[in-house]
N, C-alpha and C positions, 0 to 999 in steps of 0.2 A: 543273505549277507547281513551281518550284525552291525548295528549302528550305535553310536555313543552320543548322548546329549550333554552339552556343556552349558552351564549357567555362570556368567561372569557378572556378579552383582556387588562387588566390593566398593565400587564407586556409584553412589546413589544418583549422581548427575547423569550417568549413562549406564544402562543395564543391557546386556546382550545375551542372546541365546543362539547356539549353533549346534547342528547335528552333523556328524561326520561318519563316514563308512570305514571299513577296515583299511582301506588304502590311504586314509587321511584326507579324502576329497570332501569338500564342503557340500552338504546336501540341503540343509535348511538354515536360514538365518533370520533373526528378528532383533530389533533394537527399540529401546524406549529412552527418550530424553526427558529429564525432569522439567526443563523449561517448556516443553511442548507435550504435555500429557494427552493421550488420546481420549476422545469423548465417545467413540463408537461403542455402543452397548450400554452407555449410561442412561439412566431413566430419570426424567424430570417431571415435576408438576408445573405446567405452563399455563399461560393465558393467551387466548386468541386475540390478536390485535385487529385484523381485518381479513375479510374473505374476498378474494378476487375471482369472480365468476368467469372472466375471460381466460384466466390461467388455470381454472379448476383447481385452485390451491388456496391455502390460508397462510398468512404470516403470523408466526407464533413467537412470543417472548418466553424463552425457556431459561434465561439467565446468562446467555452468552453475549459476546461482544456484538454480534449481529443477529438479527431476527432469524429464526429458523423457518424453513420452507416445508410445509405439510401438504402434500397432495390430497385432494378430497377423496380419492379412491382408497387412501390409507387411513381414513377416519373410521373408527369403530362406530357401528350403528347406535351404540348406547349413548353416544354424545350428540346425536342428531335430535333436533326438536322440531315439532310441527310449526309451520309458518302460518300465522293467523291473518295476514293481510293479503292472502291470495297469491303471493309470489311463489316462484319455483314450482308452479303447477300443483301446489298442495303437497309437495314432497318434503320429507324432513330435511332440515338444513342445519349447518353449523353457524352459530351466532358469535359476533364479536363480544368479547368480555367473558366468554366461557372459560372455565378452568378444566383442563384435560391432562391426562398422563400420557407422555410421549417418550419415545426412545430414539436416540441418535443412530442413524443408519450410515451416514457419510459425514466426514469432517467438512468444516467450512474451508472453501478454496477460493482465494482471491476475494472478489467482491460478492461471491455467492455464500449465502449462509448455510448452516448445516442442514442436511436432509433428515427429516423426522418421520416417524410413523406412530400411530396410536395402537397398532397391533404388536404387543410386547412379546418378545421371545427371550427365554432364559436358557442359555446353553449350559449343559452339564458335561460330564465326562462321556456318557453313553447316550444321553437323551437331550433333546431341546424341547422345553416346555412352552406351549403356546396358550396362555391364559384366555385369550379372546377368540381363538379359532378352533372350533370343535373338529374332531377327526384325527386321523393318524397318517403317518407316512414313514417311508424308509429311504435312506440315502440312495442316490442313483449309482453310487460306486459299487453297491452290492447288486450285481447283475444276475447271478445264478438264481433261478426261480425256487429251487429247493431251500436255499439259504434264506431267501426272503420269506418263505412260508414258515420256517422255524421261528423267525423273529416275530411274525404275526401271532403265532401260537403263544409265545411268551407274553406279548403285550395284552392279549385277551385275558390273561390270568390276573392282570393288574387292574384294579378298579380306578378308573380316571373319571372325574366329574364330566357330565355331559357338555358343559359349556367350555371345556378345555380340550386342547389337542396336544399332539406330541409328534416329534420326528426322531427316529432312531438314527443316530450318527454311524458313520463307518466304523468307529471304534467299538460300537455295540455289537458288531458281528462276532459270533462265536463266544458270546458272554452268557453266563448263567442267569437264571431268573433273580437270584439273590443280589447279584451285582447291579443289575438294571433297576431292581426295586429300590435298592439303597440309594442309587442316584436320583430316582424319582422322588423319594422322601425328602432329600436335601433340597431339591428344587421347589417342592411344595411349601416347605418351611420358609424358604427364602421369599416366595411370592406373598405369603401371609404377612411377613415382616414389612414388605414394601407397601402393601395396602394399608397396614396399620400406621406406618409413618406418613403416608400421603394424606390420610384423613386428619392429621394433626398439624399440618403446616400450610402456609399460604404460598400461592404462586407469585413469582417463579422461584423454584427451589430444586436442588439436587436431591433426589430420593435414594438412588442406588448408583454406586460407582463400581466399575469393573474391578475384578479381584487383583491381587498382587501379581507382579510381572512373572515371578517364578511359578505361581499356581496357574496362571493363564497359559504359560508355556507347557505345563503338564497336560492341561485340559485339551489344548489344540494340537500339540506336536508329538505327544507320546503315541507311538505306533508299536505294533507287535515286533518290528525289527529291532527296536531299541532294547539293549540288555544292560546298559550302564548309564547312570545319571550322576554327573559330578557337579557339585556346587561349591563355589569358593567363599561364600558369605554365610556366616553361621545363622543369622536371623532368617535369611531367605531359605536356608536349608531346613530350619525348624518349621516354617510355614508349609513348605512343600511336603515335608514328611507327614504333617498333620492332615493335609488334604488327601494324600495317598492312603493314609490309615483309614479315613472315612469312606473313600470311594473304592479303592482297589488295594486292600491290605496285602495281597500276595506280591505286589510290586515293591514293597518296602525294602526288600533285600537289594534292589538295584540302586537305592539312594546311597551316595557316598559324599563325605565332606572333604573337599580338596584343601590341604593344609601346607602345600609346598610353597617355598619362597618365589619360585619362578611363576610368573603369571600363567593362568590356566590356558589361555589361548596361545601363548608362546610355546608352551610345552607340547601342544598339538600342531604347531606350525601353521596357524590359521590366519595370522595378520596379513600376510601377502595375498592370500585368497580373498580376504575381506576387502582389501584395497582395490582389487579388480572390479568389485561391485560398483564402485563409484566412477569407473573409467568408461569412456565412450567406446574404446576399442578393446576387444577381447581376443587374445591370441589362441589359436588351436594347435594341437600337437603336430599336425601335418604341415604346418607352415601357413595355412590360411588364417583368416581372421574375420570377425563380424563387427559391424558398426551399429550401435544402438543409439538412436536419436529420438528422445521424446519431444513431441510438439504439442501445440494447443489442441489440434484436431485428432491426432492419432500418434502412435508410436511406430516409427519406421525402423526396420532392421535390414541391413544390407550384408550379403554374404560375398566374400572375395576369396579367390584361390591363393593370392599372395605368392609365397615361395613354394607352395605345394603343387607345382606343375611338372612333376617328374614322372607322371603316369604315361601309359602307352599312347594315348591320344587325348584330345580335348574333351570328348564325351566322358571318358573314364575319369579324367581329372575333375570334371564338374560333378559327376555322380558321387565320387568318394568325398569330395569337399562338402557337398550338400548333406550327405548322411551324417558326417561328423558335426556339421553345423546344426542339424535338427536336434541332436541330443544336447548340445551346448546352449542353444536358444531356450529349450524347455527348462534347463537348469537355471539360466539367468532370469527367466520370467519368475521363477519361484524365489530366488534369492533377492531380487530387487522388488518383488511384489508389484510388478507392473500390471495395470488393469486398463480396461477400455478397449478401443479398437486398435488392433495391431496388424501391421502389414509387413510381410517378409518377402524380400526380393532375393530369391534363390538364383544360383547361376543357371543360365538357360541350358536345358537338356532336350535332345531330339527324341531319344528312345522313350516310348511310352511306358515300358517296363521299369525303367529307371525312375520316371516320375511317380509311378504308383508305389515303388519301393520307398522313396523318400517320404511320401505321404504316410505310409504305414509306420515307418520308423518314427516320424514326428508324433503321430497319434499315440504310439506306445510310450514315448518319453513323457507325454503330457498326462498319462494315466495316473501317475503318482501325485499329481498336483491336487491340493485340497480345494482350490477355487473352481468354480463352475466355468466351463469353457465351451464355446461354440466354434467349431472348426469347419472351414470350407476346403475346397480343393485348389490345387495349383492351376492358375489360368494359363492361357496360351502365351502370355507375356512373362511367365515365370514367377508371378506374384501369388502369395498365399495369404488369405485374410482369416483372422480369428478374433473372437471377442472373449476377454477374460474378466471375470468378476473382480471388481475393485473393492476390497474389504477395508482398507485403511490407506493412509498416505504412503507413498513409496519410500524406500530406504533413503533415497537422496533428499526427498522433501523433509523427512524427519531430521536428517543429520546436517544438511547444508542450508545456507541462506543464499539468496540471489546476489550476484556480484553487483556492487553499486556503480561500477565503471561501465560494464557492457550490458547490464540488465538482462543477463541470460542469453544474449545473442552470441557471445564469444568473439565479438568484433568491437574495435574501437578506432576512432580516427587516427591517422598517422600523425607523427610529430609536426611535420610541415603544415598539414591541413589544420590541425588544432591550433598551432601557433598563429597562423594567418587569420583564423577566425577570431582569436583573442585580440589580435592587434586591431582588427576592424572594429571590434566593440570599444576598444580604448579610443580609437580615432573618432567614432561617432559621438562619444561623450565629450571629447576635447573640443570639437568644432562647435559645440553649443555656446561656448564663450562665456559661460556663467560660473565656471568653477575656477578657483585659485589653486586647488590641489586635488589630485586623484591618487588614491592608494589602490593598487591592483594586486590581488592575491591569485596566484596561479600554481599549478604543479611545478615542481622544480625543473623538470626538463623543458617545459614550455617557457618558463620564465628565463632560463638561460639562453634559449634560442632567440627570444625577442631581444634580450639585452645585447647579444653578440651580433645578430644579423639585422636588427632594425634600430640600431643606435642613432644613426643620422636622422631617420624619420621621427624618432622620439624627440630629439633635440629641436627639430623643425616645429613640431607641435608645441613644445614648451615656449619657444621664442615667438611663434605666430600668435598664439592665443593667451600668452601671459599666465601660464600655469606651471605647476611643479608635478612631475610624475614620480611616484614611488612604486616600484615593481618588486614583489617579494614572492618566494616560493613556499609552498606548504604541502606537507604530506597528506593532510586531511582533505584537500580539495580534489574533487573528481576530475578525471582527465579532460573532459570537455566542458568544464564549468569555469566561469570567470567571476570573481567577486570584486566589485568596484565600490569603494567608499569615496563619496564626493564631499568637497568642502566648497561652499558657495562663496563668491567674492563679496567683500563688504563694499557697499555703495559709498563713494567719496562724496561728502556733502560740501558743495561750494557755497560762497556767500549768497544768500537768497536775494533774488531780485525783489524790488518793492512789490508788495502785495497789491492785488487789484483794488482792495478796499483802501489801502494807504494812498495810492495814487489818486483815487477818487476824492479822498479826504483832502489831499494837498490842493487839487484843483478847486475844491469847494472853498478852502481857506483863502486861495488866491482871489477868487471872485468876491468873497466877503470883505477882504481887505480893500479891494478896489472900490466896492460899494461904500465902505466906511469913509474913504478919502473923498469920494464923490459927494457924500453928504456934507462934508466939511466945507468944501468949495462951492457947494450949491449946484454942482453940475450933475447931470444924470449919468449913472453908472452903466457901462455896457452889459448887455445880457450875456449869460453863460453860453459860450460857444460849444458846438458839438465836437466831440473828440475826433471824429472822422472828418476828413477834408479831401477835396479833389487831389488827384495824384500830381497834376502839373500846375496847380494854383499856388501862387506865391503868398507867403505869409504877409499879413497886413501889419503896419507899424504898431497899431494898438495891441495886437496879439503879442508882439515882442515885448512891449512895455509891461504887459500883464505878466509875462513869464519871468521878467527880471525885477519885478516889484519886490520890495523888502519883505513883505508879508509871506511871499511864496518862495523865497530863496532858501530852500531847506536841503541840507546835505542828505545823501542816501542813509537810510535807517540801518544802523548796525547794532542796535541794542534793544532796549525794551521801551515800549510806548505805553505810558500809564494814563489813567484817566485825568482829565483836567481838573483844576481846583474848583471849577464851578459846579462840579458834580456830574457833568455829562459823561457818560460811559463811552470810551473809545476802545477799539480792539487792542488786545495785547499780543504781540508777536515776539517770539523768542528765537534767537539764533544761537545754536550751541557752539558755533565756531568763534563767535565774537564775544568780547567782554560785555557783561550786562551793565550797560550805561544807560540810565533813564533819560528820555527826552520828553519834555512836556510841551505840548502844542496847545496854546490857548486860542480857541476859536473866537473869531469876532462875532459880535452880535449881528444877526441877520437884519437887513433892512431892504425893503422892496423899493427899487429905483427903476424907472423906465429908461431903457437905453435904446438908442437908434443905431443899429450896427452898420448902416450904410455909409456913415461918415466917420472920420477920424478926429472930429473936433473935440469931443469929450476927452479923449486920451491926450491930445495936445494941451488942452487946458490944465489937465492934472499935472503934467510935467512942468509947465510954467509956474503953477502955484507952488510946487515943491521948491523950485529955485528961489522964488521970492522969500519963502520961509527960511531957507538956509542963509540967505543974505541977511 
């Protein structure tokens, strides 16, 4: 059956390749986004940061956002040096700070950095050149022993350096010596350029980047079944034609430039088939369907009969559905480029012949896959396990981004659950009692729900805690997120009470004034009383006289207290709520007078002396 290759490259932001058969069914599909260019196959000059013996790996700075992961088993022996301090049992080791040439084997995924290797491989159209691995090999896809022997005879006629190796790809089957030798010369010339560039730059740097998308599609997807190649972009068409001219000149007649106004994929009715690649559910012609669900640990595929239950009995229905599903699953694995551990849950079958037939059909469908696959058998629970080589990111990982609302789970809280959770957060902020205003930003649906169903509770919060609530909706806020902007209350500043130091100064002035009057009359002044007194003890008359003496009859301080004219420095207290009115307190000159606090005679004598002076 003849196939057609289509290259859609008019939009540089997204370039696509598709292969279709005569019936118009999609056989192969690949995509590249400009915002996420692949690094698999790129070669870097890197620097070793540290070597982890426990992990048997090294972390390498190759110029990416995250450090690369280099297993020690993938380190070329040329980069290992002898350990002089007796560590590692005298074996050659890799040291931190070394500059080595590495190649990306796997993209960076999540928190994991890119997987690297120092054993470089340069893929061509018919060969894969291995500069650091001596020896040769042939693709496992070539199973016939006679065909393998023919390829070996051709490769023996090509002189390859002893320190290099090669692998003959499946495309090299039934090719002439001239075609294979031409491909070998191109790869050798490329490797010399890489070595020359690496010697002249510092690490970390990119040395070699994978070829253009169109050229890479020819190298990896051009099979003998393809008899037409249509390209809608002139620049891409020119590059692909130049590559074919250098590698396989006889294929030049297949190259055609698509110039119609109708998009190339629309003309072949491929958009609907491509859309199915991104769906979880894939319908089958019989009415059954399969569910493909990638998880962190593995990819699970479930087969269901659906409407296809019109066969003679349940066993026949299960068998026919499983046969059809095996072909569709193999096709979806290629189109989506799914890799890793895959588990398929086929419909349970009792007849062992049917089980063997399904296994045979599935193995045949996988035979056209370019990736390396390890396949097991159907277990007694109807499960089949396989491992597929992961060459690059899946089609969904390249084209899609994770949903910010469900984080890839496909689930989100219900409206009532999310609204009550948001209200509880508002309530917990309001009861703190330190805010005068809260501005809450929520998704529109949740904001409307709270305003309509929790209005009385909101009013109660405002009146109880003396604050204002502003609730607004936003399209940018995630479904289960609440944004709260707080405004703290301003503290009301009442008239300050007399300061401790002021009250002490007032008492001191009172005693000094009393001492001064006592010196005039010749009486002894009372000693300064302690500020603390017994709870039930009555005040003595002398204490009352002292409190009402003219020298200590001072109104509460509501302004500024400045220093006295005598030069003695007194504390300065400012009250922002009162007018700045200065009060000057002139302290009396201290005089030591002995006072007997047990009697009230001195205080009585002071009062009589004052009355005589007034008269």
